[in-house]
C-alpha positions in Angstrom: 121.2 -140.9 -37.2 120.7 -143.4 -39.9 121.4 -143.3 -43.7 122.3 -139.7 -44.8 120.2 -140.0 -48.0 117.2 -141.1 -46.0 117.7 -138.2 -43.5 117.4 -135.8 -46.4 114.2 -137.4 -47.8 112.3 -137.6 -44.5 111.5 -133.8 -44.6 109.9 -134.3 -48.0 107.7 -137.1 -46.6 106.8 -134.9 -43.7 105.8 -132.1 -46.0 103.5 -134.4 -48.0 101.9 -135.5 -44.7 101.4 -131.9 -43.7 100.0 -130.8 -47.1 97.3 -133.4 -47.0 96.4 -132.7 -43.4 96.2 -128.9 -43.9 93.4 -129.4 -46.5 91.6 -132.0 -44.4 92.2 -134.7 -46.9 93.5 -138.2 -46.5 96.7 -138.9 -48.4 96.2 -141.3 -51.2 99.9 -142.2 -51.2 100.8 -144.9 -48.8 103.4 -142.9 -46.9 105.6 -144.9 -44.6 104.1 -144.5 -41.1 104.5 -146.0 -37.6 101.2 -146.2 -35.8 101.1 -146.7 -32.0 98.2 -148.8 -30.8 97.2 -150.1 -27.4 94.5 -150.3 -24.8 93.9 -147.5 -22.3 96.6 -147.2 -19.7 98.9 -149.6 -21.7 101.8 -147.0 -21.5 101.6 -145.5 -25.0 102.0 -141.9 -23.8 105.0 -142.8 -21.7 106.7 -144.6 -24.6 106.3 -141.5 -26.8 107.4 -139.1 -24.1 110.5 -141.2 -23.5 111.3 -140.8 -27.2 111.1 -137.0 -26.9 112.6 -136.7 -23.4 109.8 -134.3 -22.4 106.4 -134.4 -20.7 104.1 -133.1 -23.4 101.1 -135.4 -23.8 97.7 -135.0 -22.1 97.1 -137.4 -19.2 94.1 -138.5 -17.2 91.5 -141.1 -16.9 89.4 -142.5 -19.8 90.2 -141.7 -23.4 92.9 -139.0 -23.4 94.1 -139.3 -27.0 90.9 -138.4 -28.9 92.3 -137.4 -32.2 95.2 -139.0 -34.1 98.5 -137.2 -33.2 101.0 -137.2 -36.1 104.2 -136.7 -34.2 107.2 -135.8 -36.4 110.5 -136.0 -34.5 113.3 -134.0 -36.1 117.0 -134.0 -34.9 118.0 -130.4 -34.4 120.5 -128.5 -32.2 117.7 -126.2 -30.8 114.7 -127.7 -29.0 111.2 -126.5 -29.7 107.9 -127.6 -31.1 105.5 -126.5 -33.9 101.9 -127.3 -34.7 100.6 -127.3 -38.3 97.6 -125.3 -37.1 99.7 -122.7 -35.4 102.0 -121.7 -38.3 104.9 -119.4 -37.3 104.6 -120.1 -33.6 107.5 -121.9 -31.8 106.7 -123.6 -28.5 109.7 -123.9 -26.2 107.6 -124.7 -23.1 106.4 -128.3 -23.4 103.6 -127.6 -20.8 102.2 -125.2 -23.4 102.5 -128.0 -26.0 100.3 -130.2 -23.8 97.8 -127.4 -23.3 97.6 -126.7 -27.1 97.0 -130.4 -27.8 94.1 -130.4 -25.3 92.7 -127.1 -26.7 92.9 -128.2 -30.3 91.3 -131.6 -29.4 88.4 -129.9 -27.7 88.0 -127.5 -30.6 87.0 -130.4 -32.9 85.6 -132.9 -30.5 84.2 -130.8 -27.7 85.0 -131.5 -24.1 82.7 -134.6 -23.7 85.3 -137.2 -24.5 84.2 -137.6 -28.1 86.7 -138.6 -30.8 87.6 -137.4 -34.3 89.7 -138.9 -37.1 91.0 -135.4 -38.0 94.7 -135.5 -37.0 96.8 -133.0 -35.0 100.2 -132.5 -36.6 103.0 -131.8 -34.1 106.7 -131.5 -35.0 109.3 -131.6 -32.3 112.8 -130.4 -33.0 115.4 -131.6 -30.5 119.0 -132.8 -30.1 117.7 -135.8 -28.2 115.6 -137.4 -30.8 116.0 -139.6 -33.9 114.2 -138.6 -37.1 110.9 -140.5 -36.8 107.2 -139.9 -37.6 104.8 -141.7 -35.4 101.0 -141.6 -35.1 99.5 -141.8 -31.6 96.0 -143.2 -31.8 93.2 -143.3 -29.2 93.5 -146.2 -26.7 91.1 -149.0 -27.3 88.1 -149.2 -24.9 85.0 -151.3 -24.4 82.8 -149.1 -22.3 81.4 -145.6 -23.1 81.7 -143.0 -20.4 80.0 -139.6 -19.9 78.5 -138.3 -23.1 80.4 -140.7 -25.4 78.3 -142.5 -28.0 77.5 -146.1 -27.1 79.5 -147.3 -30.1 82.7 -145.6 -29.0 84.5 -149.0 -29.1 83.6 -149.4 -32.8 84.5 -145.8 -33.6 88.0 -146.2 -32.2 88.4 -149.5 -33.9 87.4 -148.1 -37.3 89.8 -145.2 -36.8 92.7 -147.5 -36.0 92.0 -149.6 -39.0 92.1 -146.6 -41.3 95.8 -146.4 -40.5 97.1 -149.9 -39.7 95.4 -151.6 -42.7 97.9 -149.9 -45.1 100.8 -152.2 -46.0 103.2 -149.3 -45.5 102.2 -148.8 -41.9 104.4 -150.4 -39.2 102.3 -151.2 -36.1 103.8 -150.5 -32.7 101.6 -152.8 -30.5 101.9 -151.7 -26.9 100.9 -154.2 -24.2 101.5 -154.1 -20.5 103.4 -157.1 -19.1 101.0 -157.5 -16.2 98.2 -158.4 -18.6 97.8 -161.8 -20.3 99.3 -161.4 -23.8 96.5 -163.5 -25.3 94.1 -160.7 -24.2 96.1 -157.9 -25.7 93.9 -155.5 -27.6 96.9 -154.2 -29.5 98.1 -157.6 -30.7 94.6 -158.7 -31.5 93.8 -155.8 -33.9 97.4 -156.0 -35.3 96.9 -159.7 -36.2 93.7 -158.9 -38.1 95.6 -156.8 -40.6 99.0 -158.4 -40.3 98.3 -162.1 -39.6 102.0 -163.1 -40.3 103.3 -160.4 -38.0 105.5 -159.0 -40.7 105.0 -155.4 -39.9 104.2 -155.5 -36.2 106.7 -154.7 -33.4 105.5 -155.7 -29.9 106.3 -153.3 -27.1 106.0 -154.7 -23.6 105.6 -152.1 -20.9 105.2 -152.4 -17.1 107.7 -155.2 -16.7 108.6 -153.8 -13.3 105.0 -154.2 -12.1 104.8 -158.0 -12.6 104.1 -160.2 -9.7 107.2 -161.3 -7.8 108.7 -164.5 -9.1 107.2 -164.0 -12.6 108.7 -162.5 -15.8 108.0 -162.0 -19.5 111.2 -163.8 -20.7 109.3 -166.1 -23.1 107.4 -163.2 -24.6 110.6 -161.1 -25.1 112.4 -164.1 -26.6 109.6 -164.3 -29.1 108.6 -167.8 -28.1 105.0 -166.9 -27.2 102.8 -165.5 -30.0 105.8 -164.9 -32.3 106.2 -161.8 -34.4 108.6 -161.5 -37.3 110.0 -158.3 -35.8 109.8 -159.6 -32.3 109.2 -157.8 -29.0 111.1 -155.1 -27.1 110.6 -154.5 -23.4 110.6 -151.0 -21.9 110.2 -149.6 -18.4 108.4 -146.3 -18.2 108.0 -144.0 -15.3 105.3 -144.9 -12.7 102.4 -142.6 -12.0 104.2 -141.6 -8.8 107.3 -140.7 -10.9 105.2 -138.6 -13.3 103.4 -136.8 -10.4 106.8 -136.2 -8.8 108.2 -134.8 -12.1 111.0 -137.5 -12.3 113.4 -136.5 -15.1 113.0 -138.7 -18.1 116.8 -139.0 -18.5 116.9 -140.4 -15.0 114.1 -142.7 -15.9 116.0 -144.0 -18.9 119.0 -144.6 -16.7 116.8 -146.6 -14.3 115.4 -148.6 -17.2 118.9 -149.5 -18.3 119.8 -150.6 -14.8 116.6 -152.7 -14.5 117.4 -154.8 -17.6 121.1 -155.2 -16.7 120.3 -156.4 -13.2 117.2 -158.5 -13.7 118.1 -162.2 -13.8 115.4 -162.9 -16.4 116.4 -160.1 -18.8 120.1 -159.3 -18.3 121.1 -161.8 -21.1 119.1 -159.7 -23.5 119.6 -156.3 -22.0 121.2 -154.9 -25.2 118.0 -155.7 -27.1 115.7 -154.1 -24.6 114.8 -150.5 -23.6 113.7 -147.3 -25.1 117.0 -146.4 -26.9 117.0 -149.8 -28.7 113.4 -149.4 -29.7 114.1 -146.0 -31.2 117.1 -147.4 -33.2 114.9 -150.3 -34.5 112.2 -147.9 -35.6 114.8 -145.6 -37.2 116.1 -148.6 -39.3 112.6 -149.7 -40.3 111.8 -146.2 -41.2 114.8 -146.0 -43.6 113.7 -149.3 -45.3 110.1 -148.3 -45.6 111.0 -144.9 -47.0 113.3 -146.5 -49.6 110.6 -149.0 -50.6 108.0 -146.2 -50.9 110.3 -144.1 -53.1 111.3 -147.0 -55.2 107.7 -148.0 -55.9 106.4 -144.5 -56.7 109.5 -143.6 -58.8 108.8 -146.8 -60.8 105.1 -145.8 -61.2 105.8 -142.2 -62.2 108.5 -143.3 -64.7 
């Protein structure tokens, strides 16, 4: 579960995050954060649901994530969820968690696909998670739909930049493998604020949907558009799997089998998949938290 000292400090970081959110203010301290960015339908929601092991995020066409979701994962024997705006209520049914995210989103943005920078704070307690705090951000888009303002692309971009510009923010750049990496919205915006790729981790989804005879080996070996922290491939559930309620644990087993059996990836199978991604983020989180505390202790002293 990571360094014991860091595990004890994470709740304090989470309380700071909650305190600022509850009064509608941005935190002036550069808290260690992991921001998840990507284009629409890149697979961000599936990556986060794999982390939790539950279906709990709204799904649909167009912009589904319309407010930042600050997702605090807390290792715990019992499994339940809490929202900052529903103090005292424990959600044990994750379908109700999804419904509450949708209702709270509409409360601020309306139901016309508008967006808002006001975050939703969700804490999930589970024996199946590592202690992590991630921020799910709206998927990047280029075309306004319905009643969305014509500048929706720029609104989303500005919102993302509010988070990922901070030096303490690790960027999880999610890109589908069946898209040209050079055209990745996530990598493009990450490079603007992190040109050396020092705090960006590339996550490559939909490897199982690539054309027959092709693979993403050069990308995953960090030979194409290199990042200091490299790339990790994951295989999420398909829409058919989601509609059929395929168990996430079964999906993770299938992901493992995919990497072990694929001729292009089996030599790197131990460095691929959702469990490895979680462990990497857990390690980075420990380092970022230590750096944050070291800096602010020095300032206060």
